[in-house]
C-alpha positions as CSV (number, residue, x, y, z in Angstrom):
1,D,-77.4,20.5,46.7
2,Y,-75.7,17.9,48.8
3,A,-75.5,20.2,51.9
4,N,-79.3,20.2,52.1
5,G,-79.9,16.5,51.4
6,G,-79.9,16.6,47.6
7,T,-79.0,13.7,45.4
8,T,-77.6,13.4,41.9
9,L,-78.8,9.8,41.6
10,G,-82.4,11.1,41.7
11,W,-81.9,13.5,38.8
12,V,-82.1,10.9,36.0
13,P,-85.4,9.3,37.1
14,T,-86.8,12.7,37.8
15,L,-85.8,14.1,34.4
16,E,-87.2,10.9,32.7
17,K,-90.6,11.7,34.3
18,V,-90.4,15.4,33.3
19,L,-89.6,14.5,29.7
20,K,-92.9,12.6,29.5
21,F,-94.8,15.9,29.7
22,D,-95.7,17.9,26.6
23,F,-93.6,21.1,26.6
24,D,-91.3,23.1,24.4
25,T,-89.5,25.5,26.8
26,V,-87.4,24.8,29.9
27,I,-86.7,27.6,32.4
28,P,-83.9,26.2,34.7
29,G,-82.8,27.5,38.0
30,H,-79.3,27.8,36.5
31,G,-78.4,28.5,32.9
32,P,-80.3,29.8,29.9
33,V,-83.8,29.1,28.8
34,S,-83.7,25.8,26.9
35,T,-85.7,23.4,24.9
36,K,-87.1,19.9,25.6
37,A,-84.3,18.5,23.4
38,D,-81.7,20.4,25.5
39,L,-83.2,18.8,28.6
40,Q,-83.0,15.4,27.0
41,R,-79.3,16.0,26.2
42,F,-78.7,17.1,29.8
43,K,-80.3,13.9,31.1
44,D,-78.2,11.8,28.7
45,G,-75.1,13.7,29.7
46,M,-75.9,13.0,33.4
47,V,-76.2,9.3,32.7
48,T,-72.8,9.4,30.8
49,L,-71.2,11.3,33.6
50,Q,-72.5,8.9,36.2
51,T,-71.3,5.9,34.1
52,R,-67.8,7.4,33.6
53,T,-67.5,8.3,37.3
54,R,-68.6,4.8,38.4
55,E,-65.9,3.3,36.0
56,L,-63.2,5.5,37.6
57,I,-64.3,4.4,41.0
58,R,-64.3,0.8,39.9
59,Q,-60.7,1.4,38.7
60,G,-59.7,2.7,42.1
61,V,-59.3,6.3,41.2
62,P,-59.4,8.3,44.4
63,K,-61.8,11.2,44.9
64,D,-59.1,13.8,44.8
65,Q,-58.0,12.6,41.4
66,Y,-61.2,11.7,39.6
67,I,-62.0,15.1,38.1
68,A,-58.6,15.2,36.4
69,K,-59.4,11.8,34.8
70,L,-63.1,12.4,34.1
71,K,-63.9,13.0,30.4
72,A,-66.7,15.5,29.8
73,D,-65.5,17.6,26.9
74,D,-67.6,15.6,24.5
75,L,-70.6,16.5,26.5
76,G,-69.9,20.2,26.3
77,W,-69.4,20.3,30.1
78,G,-66.4,22.0,31.6
79,L,-64.7,20.5,34.7
80,G,-62.5,23.5,35.6
81,A,-62.0,24.4,39.2
82,D,-64.3,27.4,38.7
83,T,-67.3,25.5,37.4
84,L,-70.4,25.1,39.6
85,F,-70.2,21.3,39.4
86,V,-66.6,21.2,40.6
87,R,-67.0,23.8,43.3
88,N,-70.3,22.6,44.7
89,A,-71.0,19.0,43.7
90,A,-68.1,17.0,42.5
91,G,-67.1,15.6,45.9
92,G,-70.6,14.6,46.8
93,F,-71.2,13.2,43.3
94,Y,-68.2,10.9,43.8
95,D,-69.2,9.9,47.3
96,E,-72.8,9.1,46.3
97,L,-71.8,7.0,43.4
98,A,-69.1,5.2,45.4
99,K,-71.6,4.4,48.1
100,A,-74.2,3.2,45.6
101,R,-72.0,0.5,44.1
């Protein structure tokens, strides 16, 4: 939630800490009830999405074009205009990663 001071860069270290706990079930704020393995896949996907976005930034792809070039289908993540990520986070995600270079 970038509008309220959130950070995507903080997700990976936070998820790494959470994954150290002994649990089987994850009840997220958005999405279906999941497993610890699902949470691990999400964390791994977030690392991949960050890496790919950083590479596009390094290549000089502007913010208004990066979603069209960002590969996420192998992660099972949609990047359509109607997705929560694109509607609410994609711009801030790009800005945060560009600033952190």
